Structure formats: structure tokens, C-alpha cells
C-alpha positions as a Markdown table, in Angstrom:
| # | Residue | x | y | z |
|---|---|---|---|---|
| 1 | Met | -39.5 | 13.8 | -26.6 |
| 2 | Glu | -35.9 | 13.6 | -27.8 |
| 3 | Met | -36.0 | 9.8 | -27.7 |
| 4 | Phe | -39.2 | 9.8 | -29.8 |
| 5 | Val | -37.5 | 12.0 | -32.4 |
| 6 | Asp | -34.5 | 9.7 | -32.5 |
| 7 | Met | -36.7 | 6.7 | -33.0 |
| 8 | Val | -38.7 | 8.4 | -35.8 |
| 9 | Leu | -35.5 | 9.4 | -37.6 |
| 10 | Met | -34.0 | 5.9 | -37.2 |
| 11 | Gly | -37.2 | 4.4 | -38.6 |
| 12 | Leu | -37.0 | 6.8 | -41.6 |
| 13 | Leu | -33.4 | 5.7 | -42.1 |
| 14 | Gly | -34.4 | 2.0 | -42.1 |
| 15 | Ile | -37.3 | 2.6 | -44.5 |
| 16 | Thr | -35.1 | 4.6 | -46.8 |
| 17 | Ala | -32.3 | 2.0 | -46.7 |
| 18 | Val | -34.8 | -0.8 | -47.6 |
| 19 | Ala | -36.2 | 1.3 | -50.4 |
| 20 | Ile | -32.7 | 1.9 | -51.8 |
| 21 | Val | -32.0 | -1.8 | -51.8 |
| 22 | Phe | -35.1 | -2.8 | -53.6 |
| 23 | Thr | -35.4 | -0.1 | -56.3 |
| 24 | Arg | -34.1 | -0.8 | -59.8 |
| 25 | His | -34.3 | 2.7 | -61.1 |
| 26 | Leu | -30.9 | 4.3 | -60.5 |
| 27 | Phe | -32.1 | 7.9 | -60.4 |
| 28 | Thr | -34.6 | 7.0 | -57.7 |
| 29 | Ala | -31.8 | 5.2 | -55.8 |
| 30 | Thr | -29.6 | 8.3 | -56.1 |
| 31 | Met | -32.3 | 10.6 | -54.8 |
| 32 | Leu | -33.1 | 8.2 | -51.9 |
| 33 | Ala | -29.4 | 8.1 | -51.0 |
| 34 | Gly | -29.5 | 11.9 | -50.8 |
| 35 | Ala | -32.6 | 11.7 | -48.6 |
| 36 | Tyr | -30.8 | 9.2 | -46.4 |
| 37 | Ser | -27.9 | 11.5 | -45.9 |
| 38 | Leu | -30.2 | 14.4 | -45.0 |
| 39 | Thr | -32.0 | 12.2 | -42.5 |
| 40 | Cys | -28.7 | 11.2 | -41.0 |
| 41 | Ala | -27.8 | 14.9 | -40.7 |
| 42 | Ala | -31.1 | 15.6 | -38.9 |
| 43 | Leu | -30.3 | 12.7 | -36.5 |
| 44 | Phe | -26.8 | 14.1 | -35.9 |
| 45 | Val | -28.3 | 17.5 | -35.1 |
| 46 | Asn | -30.7 | 15.9 | -32.6 |
| 47 | Leu | -27.7 | 14.1 | -31.0 |
| 48 | Asp | -26.0 | 17.5 | -30.6 |
| 49 | Ala | -23.3 | 16.7 | -33.2 |
| 50 | Val | -23.9 | 19.8 | -35.4 |
| 51 | Asp | -20.4 | 19.7 | -36.9 |
| 52 | Val | -20.9 | 16.1 | -38.0 |
| 53 | Ala | -24.4 | 17.0 | -39.3 |
| 54 | Leu | -23.0 | 19.9 | -41.4 |
| 55 | Thr | -20.4 | 17.6 | -42.9 |
| 56 | Glu | -23.0 | 14.9 | -43.6 |
| 57 | Ala | -25.3 | 17.4 | -45.3 |
| 58 | Ala | -22.6 | 18.9 | -47.4 |
| 59 | Ile | -20.7 | 15.8 | -48.4 |
| 60 | Gly | -23.3 | 13.1 | -48.2 |
| 61 | Ala | -26.4 | 14.9 | -49.5 |
| 62 | Gly | -24.6 | 17.5 | -51.6 |
| 63 | Ile | -21.4 | 16.4 | -53.3 |
| 64 | Ser | -22.1 | 12.7 | -53.3 |
| 65 | Thr | -25.5 | 13.2 | -54.9 |
| 66 | Val | -23.9 | 15.4 | -57.6 |
| 67 | Leu | -21.2 | 12.8 | -58.2 |
| 68 | Leu | -23.8 | 10.0 | -58.5 |
| 69 | Leu | -26.0 | 12.1 | -60.9 |
| 70 | Gly | -22.9 | 12.8 | -63.0 |
| 71 | Thr | -22.2 | 9.1 | -63.1 |
| 72 | Leu | -25.8 | 8.4 | -64.2 |
| 73 | Thr | -25.2 | 10.5 | -67.3 |
| 74 | Leu | -22.7 | 7.8 | -68.4 |
| 75 | Thr | -24.8 | 4.8 | -67.5 |
| 76 | Arg | -28.2 | 3.3 | -68.1 |
| 77 | Arg | -31.2 | 4.5 | -66.1 |
| 78 | Arg | -32.2 | 1.1 | -64.8 |
| 79 | Glu | -30.3 | -1.7 | -63.2 |
| 80 | Lys | -30.1 | -4.9 | -65.3 |
| 81 | Ala | -32.4 | -7.6 | -64.2 |
| 82 | His | -30.6 | -10.6 | -62.5 |
| 83 | Lys | -31.9 | -14.1 | -63.2 |
| 84 | Gly | -31.3 | -15.6 | -59.8 |
| 85 | Phe | -29.7 | -15.2 | -56.4 |
| 86 | Ser | -26.0 | -14.8 | -56.5 |
| 87 | Trp | -24.3 | -16.5 | -53.5 |
| 88 | Pro | -20.7 | -15.1 | -53.8 |
| 89 | Pro | -21.6 | -11.5 | -53.2 |
| 90 | Phe | -23.9 | -12.5 | -50.3 |
| 91 | Leu | -21.2 | -14.6 | -48.7 |
| 92 | Val | -18.7 | -11.7 | -49.0 |
| 93 | Val | -21.1 | -9.3 | -47.3 |
| 94 | Ala | -22.0 | -11.9 | -44.6 |
| 95 | Val | -18.4 | -12.7 | -43.8 |
| 96 | Thr | -17.5 | -9.0 | -43.7 |
| 97 | Gly | -20.5 | -8.3 | -41.4 |
| 98 | Ala | -19.6 | -11.1 | -39.1 |
| 99 | Leu | -16.0 | -9.9 | -38.9 |
| 100 | Leu | -17.2 | -6.3 | -38.1 |
| 101 | Leu | -19.4 | -7.7 | -35.4 |
| 102 | Tyr | -16.6 | -9.8 | -34.0 |
| 103 | Gly | -14.4 | -6.7 | -33.9 |
| 104 | Thr | -16.9 | -4.8 | -31.7 |
| 105 | Val | -16.6 | -7.4 | -28.9 |
| 106 | Asp | -13.4 | -5.9 | -27.5 |
| 107 | Met | -14.5 | -2.3 | -27.9 |
| 108 | Pro | -15.0 | -0.3 | -24.6 |
| 109 | Ala | -18.5 | 0.6 | -23.6 |
| 110 | Phe | -19.9 | 3.7 | -25.2 |
| 111 | Gly | -18.8 | 6.8 | -23.3 |
| 112 | Asp | -16.4 | 4.9 | -21.0 |
| 113 | Pro | -14.1 | 7.4 | -19.4 |
| 114 | Asn | -11.4 | 4.7 | -19.0 |
| 115 | Ser | -11.2 | 3.9 | -22.7 |
| 116 | Pro | -7.7 | 4.4 | -24.2 |
| 117 | Gly | -8.9 | 7.3 | -26.4 |
| 118 | Met | -10.3 | 9.1 | -23.3 |
| 119 | Arg | -7.1 | 8.6 | -21.2 |
| 120 | His | -4.5 | 9.6 | -23.8 |
| 121 | Val | -5.7 | 11.8 | -26.6 |
| 122 | Val | -8.7 | 13.6 | -25.2 |
| 123 | Pro | -7.0 | 15.2 | -22.2 |
| 124 | Glu | -4.3 | 16.6 | -24.6 |
| 125 | Tyr | -7.0 | 18.0 | -26.9 |
| 126 | Ile | -8.8 | 19.7 | -24.0 |
| 127 | Ala | -5.6 | 21.2 | -22.5 |
| 128 | Gly | -4.3 | 22.2 | -25.9 |
| 129 | Thr | -7.6 | 23.9 | -26.8 |
| 130 | Arg | -7.6 | 25.9 | -23.6 |
| 131 | Asp | -3.9 | 26.8 | -23.5 |
| 132 | Asp | -2.5 | 26.8 | -27.1 |
| 133 | Ile | -5.5 | 27.6 | -29.4 |
| 134 | Gln | -7.8 | 29.5 | -27.0 |
| 135 | Ile | -11.0 | 28.6 | -29.0 |
| 136 | Pro | -14.0 | 28.0 | -26.7 |
| 137 | Asn | -15.5 | 25.2 | -28.9 |
| 138 | Ile | -13.3 | 22.1 | -28.5 |
| 139 | Val | -14.7 | 20.3 | -31.6 |
| 140 | Thr | -13.9 | 23.4 | -33.8 |
| 141 | Ala | -10.4 | 23.6 | -32.4 |
| 142 | Ile | -9.8 | 19.9 | -33.1 |
| 143 | Leu | -11.1 | 20.0 | -36.6 |
| 144 | Ala | -9.4 | 23.3 | -37.5 |
| 145 | Ser | -6.0 | 22.8 | -35.7 |
| 146 | Tyr | -5.3 | 19.2 | -34.7 |
| 147 | Arg | -7.1 | 17.5 | -37.6 |
| 148 | Gly | -6.7 | 20.3 | -40.2 |
| 149 | Phe | -4.6 | 18.2 | -42.5 |
| 150 | Asp | -7.2 | 15.3 | -42.4 |
| 151 | Thr | -10.0 | 17.7 | -43.2 |
| 152 | Leu | -8.0 | 19.2 | -46.0 |
| 153 | Gly | -7.2 | 15.7 | -47.4 |
| 154 | Glu | -10.8 | 14.8 | -47.3 |
| 155 | Ala | -11.7 | 18.0 | -49.2 |
| 156 | Val | -9.0 | 17.2 | -51.8 |
| 157 | Val | -10.3 | 13.7 | -52.3 |
| 158 | Ile | -13.9 | 14.9 | -52.9 |
| 159 | Phe | -12.7 | 17.7 | -55.2 |
| 160 | Thr | -10.6 | 15.2 | -57.2 |
| 161 | Ala | -13.6 | 12.9 | -57.6 |
| 162 | Leu | -15.8 | 15.8 | -58.7 |
| 163 | Ile | -13.3 | 16.9 | -61.3 |
| 164 | Gly | -13.0 | 13.3 | -62.5 |
| 165 | Val | -16.8 | 13.0 | -63.0 |
| 166 | Leu | -16.9 | 16.3 | -64.8 |
| 167 | Leu | -14.2 | 15.2 | -67.1 |
| 168 | Met | -16.0 | 11.9 | -67.9 |
| 169 | Val | -19.3 | 13.7 | -68.5 |
| 170 | Gly | -17.7 | 16.1 | -70.9 |
| 171 | Arg | -16.0 | 13.6 | -73.2 |
| 172 | Arg | -17.7 | 11.8 | -76.0 |
| 173 | Arg | -18.9 | 8.3 | -75.7 |
| 174 | Pro | -17.2 | 5.6 | -77.9 |
| 175 | Asp | -20.5 | 4.8 | -79.6 |
| 176 | Asp | -21.0 | 8.4 | -80.5 |
| 177 | Glu | -17.6 | 8.5 | -82.2 |
| 178 | Glu | -18.3 | 5.3 | -84.2 |
| 179 | Ala | -21.5 | 6.6 | -85.5 |
| 180 | Gly | -20.0 | 10.0 | -86.3 |
| 181 | Thr | -22.8 | 11.7 | -84.3 |
| 182 | Arg | -22.7 | 13.9 | -81.3 |
| 183 | Arg | -24.9 | 13.7 | -78.3 |
| 184 | Pro | -27.7 | 16.3 | -78.4 |
| 185 | Glu | -26.9 | 19.3 | -76.2 |
| 186 | Arg | -29.1 | 19.8 | -73.2 |
| 187 | His | -30.6 | 23.2 | -72.7 |
| 188 | Pro | -32.1 | 24.3 | -69.4 |
């Protein structure tokens, strides 16, 4: 049953990704990106990575969607139509994808207990969690203690991006200043 749920969620992710690529309405793309993040969070919960699911739901579906919606207030609602296929962006993406696939050739097998990370870092985390921190959940101990500064740094980056979008949304547009008019205020 678990495999079936994983396959359904992966299928939904694929369908949502294709829909994002082919939509020209930017608001729809933003909402689909939020749905994609929520589906990823559901997949992470099904894979027993609840901490990652919580982060994906909060950052991916929550804050990122708010940032994109804030950005949409400064742009047009629809993507400009392109006249033909553009080869340079396609080649950049293809080369980058090929390099990423090439980089996976030397990776150890998934879950390999003899991989370098499992031999050097993980035993120290397990021993430190038991002896130093005394928190029963190893993932919580790693995120709160060993990786606390990383988590704080990520929160600062997201907060800074949010403040930047709020500052951009609050200022007047150049075309408003030239015409001497103000944008109409929005009331809920």
C-alpha cells in the first residue's frame, strides 16, 4: 500500500510539473508551484521524513508562494509569447542536466553503510546525541544542535527575501510617478 501511495504522489508531482511548464498565466503557475510543494511534503511524510516535510510545507508552499505572489504584484499577469524555440537556454539546461547525471555515477548506492558520510559523520552524530545532547530524536538533535547555525542562516535568507519583496511591493512604480497618479489602494 505504501508503494502505491508513493507512486500516486510521484504521478501527481509529474503532472503538476508539466502543468507548470506549459501554463502561461503566472498566477496559475504560482499556485501550481505551491501545490507541488504540498505534494512533496505529503511524499516526505509517507517516506517517514516528517521534519523535511514540515520544512517543505513551511518554506516551499508557504513562504515561497507568498514571495512569488508579492513578485506578481510588480509584473504582468501573463508570460510574453515567444515567437520560436530558443536553443541557447535549452542547451544550457541540457548540458547542466548531463553534468548532474555524470556526477551521480560515482555516488555510493542509496543507504550504503560503507559510504563516507556513514563512516565518518553519522557515528559522531549518533554518539553525540546520546552522550552530549540527550535528545531521543537524532534528527531533531542534529537540526537543533549540530546544524543550528545552518538552520538559522536559512531562516535569515528567507526573512531577508520576504522583507525585500515587501519593500518592492510598497514603493511606487516609475510609470506611476511620471503620470503623477497613484495606484489604487486595495481594500479586502
